[in-house]
N, CA and C of each residue as an Amber inpcrd file, in Angstrom:
protein
   345
  86.9170000  90.6890000 115.7290000  86.8170000  92.1230000 115.7760000
  88.2270000  92.7160000 115.7350000  88.4470000  93.7870000 114.9560000
  89.7810000  94.3790000 114.8890000  90.2570000  94.8540000 116.2560000
  91.5640000  94.7320000 116.5250000  92.0850000  95.1230000 117.8330000
  91.9950000  96.6190000 118.1000000  91.8520000  97.4450000 117.0530000
  91.7990000  98.9000000 117.2530000  90.4450000  99.3850000 117.7470000
  89.4880000  98.4580000 117.8880000  88.1340000  98.8830000 118.2510000
  88.1050000  99.5580000 119.6140000  87.4810000 100.7190000 119.6360000
  87.2790000 101.4320000 120.8970000  86.0430000 102.2880000 120.7690000
  85.4070000 102.5590000 121.8650000  84.2100000 103.4060000 121.8500000
  84.2450000 104.3070000 123.0590000  83.7950000 105.5230000 122.8700000
  83.6980000 106.4260000 124.0050000  82.4870000 107.2990000 123.8330000
  81.9460000 107.7310000 124.9370000  80.7620000 108.5840000 124.9350000
  81.0650000 109.8390000 125.7270000  80.5230000 110.9340000 125.2800000
  80.6550000 112.1950000 126.0150000  79.2710000 112.6200000 126.4370000
  79.1440000 112.9730000 127.6660000  77.8720000 113.4650000 128.1690000
  78.0460000 114.9590000 128.4350000  77.7270000 115.7530000 127.4300000
  77.9170000 117.1980000 127.5180000  76.9080000 117.8160000 128.4700000
  77.2710000 118.9170000 129.0410000  76.4040000 119.6250000 129.9750000
  75.4600000 120.5850000 129.2690000  75.7390000 120.9290000 128.0140000
  74.8810000 121.8550000 127.2810000  73.5300000 121.2090000 126.9990000
  72.4480000 121.9710000 127.0490000  71.1310000 121.4270000 126.7210000
  71.1170000 120.8610000 125.3010000  70.5220000 119.7040000 125.1380000
  70.4100000 119.0820000 123.8260000  71.5820000 118.2040000 123.4480000
  72.6270000 118.1900000 124.2760000  73.7890000 117.3780000 123.9440000
  73.9460000 116.1800000 124.8800000  72.9790000 115.9450000 125.7430000
  73.0600000 114.8210000 126.6490000  73.1100000 113.5200000 125.8420000
  73.9870000 112.6440000 126.2160000  74.0620000 111.3430000 125.5720000
  74.6720000 111.3730000 124.1850000  75.4440000 112.3820000 123.8750000
  76.0920000 112.4680000 122.5790000  76.9910000 111.2460000 122.4010000
  76.6930000 110.4350000 121.4180000  77.4740000 109.2170000 121.1740000
  78.5110000 109.5040000 120.0920000  79.7510000 109.2810000 120.4170000
  80.8420000 109.5350000 119.4900000  81.6020000 108.2450000 119.2430000
  82.2860000 108.1610000 118.1300000  83.1080000 106.9950000 117.8590000
  84.4720000 107.4110000 117.3690000  85.4010000 106.5530000 117.4980000
  86.7420000 106.7930000 117.0070000  87.2610000 105.4930000 116.4070000
  87.8520000 105.6100000 115.2520000  88.4430000 104.4860000 114.5310000
  87.4200000 103.3910000 114.2720000  87.6850000 102.1470000 114.6630000
  86.7990000 101.0370000 114.3380000  85.6190000 100.9280000 115.2770000
  85.3340000 101.9590000 116.0360000  84.2170000 101.9120000 116.9700000
  82.8810000 101.8870000 116.2470000  82.8730000 102.0980000 114.9370000
  81.6180000 101.9020000 114.2140000  81.1210000 100.4860000 114.4490000
  82.0350000  99.5800000 114.6740000  81.6250000  98.2020000 114.9560000
  80.8920000  98.1200000 116.2870000  81.3570000  98.8450000 117.2860000
  80.6620000  98.8670000 118.5750000  79.2690000  99.4610000 118.4210000
  79.1790000 100.5530000 117.6550000  77.8750000 101.1760000 117.4240000
  76.9590000 100.2480000 116.6470000  77.5200000  99.5070000 115.6950000
  76.7240000  98.5480000 114.9230000  76.2600000  97.3960000 115.8070000
  77.1420000  96.8890000 116.6660000  76.7520000  95.8200000 117.6040000
  75.6170000  96.2760000 118.5150000  75.6200000  97.5480000 118.8840000
  74.5740000  98.0940000 119.7480000  73.2940000  98.4100000 118.9780000
  73.3300000  98.2770000 117.6480000  72.1470000  98.5570000 116.8250000
  71.9640000 100.0170000 116.4710000  72.8800000 100.8970000 116.8970000
  72.7450000 102.3310000 116.6530000  72.8230000 102.7010000 115.1810000
  73.5480000 101.9400000 114.3810000  73.7170000 102.2980000 112.9790000
  72.5860000 101.8000000 112.0890000  71.6850000 101.0230000 112.6480000
  70.5410000 100.5450000 111.8730000  69.5310000 101.6550000 111.6170000
  69.6090000 102.7400000 112.3900000  68.6470000 103.8250000 112.2440000
  69.2640000 105.1880000 112.0390000  70.5760000 105.2320000 111.7610000
  71.2660000 106.5140000 111.5680000  72.1700000 106.4400000 110.3410000
  72.2260000 107.5570000 109.6080000  73.2250000 107.6530000 108.5410000
  74.5900000 107.5600000 109.2060000  75.5340000 106.8930000 108.5370000
  76.8450000 106.6670000 109.1320000  77.8640000 106.3480000 108.0380000
  79.1200000 106.2920000 108.4500000  80.1930000 105.8550000 107.5780000
  81.0670000 104.8790000 108.3430000  82.0510000 104.3420000 107.6790000
  83.0060000 103.4290000 108.2980000  84.1870000 103.2940000 107.3470000
  84.8870000 102.1830000 107.4150000  86.0780000 101.9770000 106.5830000
  85.7590000 101.4470000 105.1900000  84.5150000 101.3820000 104.8410000
  84.0780000 100.8720000 103.5390000  82.7190000 100.2310000 103.6860000
  81.9960000 100.1430000 102.6030000  80.6200000  99.6400000 102.6460000
  80.5270000  98.2140000 103.1750000  81.5080000  97.3830000 102.9060000
  81.4660000  95.9950000 103.3620000  82.1540000  95.7470000 104.6890000
  82.7090000  96.7730000 105.3100000  83.4710000  96.5960000 106.5430000
  82.6090000  96.1420000 107.7100000  81.5130000  96.8440000 107.9720000
  80.6850000  96.5150000 109.1300000  80.0240000  95.1380000 108.9920000
  79.3780000  94.8220000 107.8580000  78.7410000  93.5010000 107.7510000
  79.7220000  92.3340000 107.8970000  80.9770000  92.5800000 107.5920000
  81.9970000  91.5300000 107.7300000  82.1740000  91.1030000 109.1870000
  81.9710000  92.0450000 110.1110000  82.2000000  91.7790000 111.5340000
  80.9460000  91.7620000 112.3950000  79.8350000  92.3090000 111.8860000
  78.6090000  92.4040000 112.6940000  77.4520000  91.7850000 111.9050000
  77.1130000  90.5560000 112.2400000  76.0780000  89.8410000 111.4740000
  74.6930000  90.4560000 111.6310000  74.4110000  91.1120000 112.7470000
  73.0760000  91.6800000 112.9600000  72.9380000  93.1150000 112.4190000
  73.9680000  93.6160000 111.7500000  73.9440000  94.9620000 111.1670000
  72.9140000  95.0350000 110.0430000  72.0060000  96.0180000 110.1040000
  70.9590000  96.2040000 109.1020000  70.9520000  97.6230000 108.5330000
  72.0490000  98.3480000 108.6990000  72.0870000  99.7370000 108.2740000
  72.7540000 100.0010000 106.9330000  72.9000000  98.9700000 106.1030000
  73.5950000  99.1420000 104.8280000  73.0090000 100.2680000 103.9910000
  71.7060000 100.4520000 104.0150000  71.0670000 101.4990000 103.2340000
  71.3460000 102.8990000 103.7420000  71.8630000 103.0110000 104.9530000
  72.1770000 104.3100000 105.5470000  73.6640000 104.6430000 105.4900000
  74.4640000 103.7050000 104.9680000  75.9030000 103.9120000 104.8540000
  76.1880000 105.0370000 103.8580000  77.1100000 105.9410000 104.2190000
  77.5150000 107.0590000 103.3670000  79.0060000 106.8990000 103.0350000
  79.3520000 107.0500000 101.7800000  80.7460000 106.9140000 101.3560000
  81.4530000 108.2710000 101.4770000  81.6840000 108.6890000 102.7170000
  82.3620000 109.9510000 103.0360000  83.2510000 109.7200000 104.2540000
  84.0700000 110.7130000 104.5840000  84.9930000 110.5520000 105.7170000
  84.3100000 110.6180000 107.0630000  83.2790000 111.4560000 107.2150000
  82.6000000 111.6000000 108.5060000  81.1370000 111.9380000 108.2730000
  80.2730000 111.4820000 109.1880000  78.8280000 111.6960000 109.0890000
  78.2850000 112.0260000 110.4710000  77.3950000 113.0130000 110.5080000
  76.6390000 113.3100000 111.7250000  75.1770000 113.0800000 111.4170000
  74.5150000 112.2940000 112.2490000  73.0730000 112.0890000 112.1330000
  72.5070000 112.1400000 113.5460000  71.8700000 113.2530000 113.8710000
  71.4010000 113.4480000 115.2380000  72.5910000 113.5400000 116.1620000
  72.6010000 112.7270000 117.1950000  73.7140000 112.7160000 118.1490000
  74.7020000 111.5930000 117.8780000  74.6430000 110.9870000 116.6970000
  75.5930000 109.9360000 116.3360000  76.5560000 110.4920000 115.2960000
  77.8410000 110.4700000 115.6260000  78.8860000 110.9550000 114.7440000
  79.8240000 109.7950000 114.4530000  80.0300000 109.5090000 113.1660000
  80.9250000 108.4230000 112.7780000  81.9410000 108.9340000 111.7670000
  83.0580000 108.2290000 111.6840000  84.0820000 108.5470000 110.6840000
  84.8430000 107.2730000 110.3700000  85.5240000 107.2810000 109.2280000
  86.3400000 106.1030000 108.9430000  87.6030000 106.1690000 109.7900000
  88.3280000 105.0840000 109.8560000  89.4770000 104.9810000 110.7440000
  90.6370000 105.8870000 110.3990000  90.6350000 106.4630000 109.2000000
  91.7310000 107.3330000 108.7790000  91.2950000 108.7870000 108.6690000
  90.2570000 109.1760000 109.3910000  89.7280000 110.5380000 109.2900000
  89.6180000 111.2240000 110.6530000  90.7080000 111.3030000 111.4140000
  90.5980000 111.9090000 112.7440000  90.2110000 113.3870000 112.7020000
  90.6650000 114.1230000 111.7160000  90.3270000 115.5480000 111.6550000
  88.8960000 115.7550000 111.1880000  88.4290000 114.8890000 110.3090000
  87.0400000 114.9960000 109.8470000  86.0680000 114.7390000 110.9940000
  86.3400000 113.7370000 111.8260000  85.4430000 113.4620000 112.9400000
  85.5450000 114.5720000 113.9830000  86.7460000 115.1130000 114.2010000
  86.8880000 116.2320000 115.1390000  86.0710000 117.4250000 114.6610000
  86.1150000 117.7110000 113.3660000  85.3350000 118.8270000 112.8160000
  83.8490000 118.6000000 113.0160000  83.3660000 117.3670000 112.8310000
  81.9510000 117.0650000 113.0420000  81.5590000 117.2570000 114.5010000
  82.4220000 116.8610000 115.4080000  82.1540000 117.0550000 116.8420000
  82.0620000 118.5460000 117.1500000  83.0340000 119.3170000 116.6440000
  83.0160000 120.7610000 116.8870000  81.7760000 121.4080000 116.2790000
  81.3630000 120.9720000 115.0950000  80.1440000 121.5170000 114.4730000
  78.9150000 121.2480000 115.3490000  78.9030000 120.0980000 115.9710000
  77.7780000 119.7210000 116.8240000  77.7610000 120.5480000 118.1110000
  78.9300000 120.7740000 118.6710000  79.0440000 121.4680000 119.9460000
  79.0350000 122.9940000 119.7880000  79.6240000 123.4890000 118.6980000
  79.7520000 124.9360000 118.5030000  79.3560000 125.3310000 117.0780000
  78.0900000 125.1800000 116.7190000  77.6730000 125.4650000 115.3400000
  77.9080000 126.9090000 114.9180000  78.0000000 127.8160000 115.8540000
  78.2450000 129.2240000 115.5450000  79.6900000 129.4950000 115.1210000
  80.5590000 128.5100000 115.2190000  81.9830000 128.6720000 114.8600000
  82.3200000 127.9840000 113.5360000  81.3360000 127.8250000 112.6420000
  81.5250000 127.0860000 111.3940000  82.7100000 127.5810000 110.5790000
  82.8990000 128.8970000 110.4580000  84.0080000 129.3940000 109.6280000
  85.3580000 128.9890000 110.2210000  85.4960000 129.0370000 111.5360000
  86.7440000 128.6040000 112.1760000  86.9460000 127.0960000 111.9940000
  85.8790000 126.3430000 112.1590000  85.9640000 124.8870000 112.0180000
  86.3780000 124.5300000 110.5980000  85.7720000 125.1610000 109.6070000
  86.1040000 124.8900000 108.2080000  87.5640000 125.2370000 107.9120000
  88.0390000 126.3430000 108.4820000  89.4300000 126.7440000 108.2630000
  90.3890000 125.6790000 108.8020000  90.1590000 125.2280000 110.0360000
  91.0470000 124.2240000 110.6150000  90.8930000 122.8670000 109.9410000
  89.6950000 122.5380000 109.5150000  89.4950000 121.2810000 108.7840000
  90.3050000 121.3020000 107.4900000  90.2880000 122.4260000 106.7840000
  91.0810000 122.5600000 105.5570000  92.5690000 122.4590000 105.8640000
  93.0060000 123.1380000 106.9110000  94.4170000 123.1120000 107.2780000
  94.8940000 121.6990000 107.5810000  94.1590000 120.9880000 108.4210000
  94.5940000 119.6580000 108.8140000  94.3350000 118.5890000 107.7600000
  93.3950000 118.8140000 106.8620000  93.1280000 117.8540000 105.7910000
  94.1140000 117.9950000 104.6350000  94.4420000 119.2580000 104.2910000
  95.2810000 119.5020000 103.1100000  96.6570000 120.0460000 103.4600000
  96.8480000 120.4800000 104.6900000  98.1270000 121.0410000 105.0800000
  98.2880000 122.4860000 104.6560000  97.2300000 123.0870000 104.1340000
  97.2550000 124.4740000 103.6600000  95.9460000 125.1600000 103.9940000
  95.9980000 126.4600000 104.2020000  94.7740000 127.2360000 104.3840000
  94.2360000 127.7250000 103.0500000  95.1240000 127.8910000 102.0590000
  94.6990000 128.3830000 100.7470000  94.1180000 127.2580000  99.9100000
  93.1420000 127.5980000  99.0640000  92.5880000 126.6000000  98.1290000
  93.5230000 126.3940000  96.9610000
């Protein structure tokens, strides 16, 4: 297992956010080991990354080739997408702030606010 693997969970106090499972960097491997990715759309560092390290992984058909994915209370991102995963977390916690989230996602992804 890669040394960067880490997993953390946030238990939000807002209704509907209890047990929100989040990942950072190679923690998709932790989620895959727990079986969480077998039933949720997700991403990682590449389509072959998770099966290389997790033999019981069965979620290949749910893998998405994007920087970050939210499916229910499971949010995943590839290891080089810290701003994309932060934006997904904010969208989950504060959906009414979409325009602000999109603005900051653009700023931190491209270094510019203008298109």
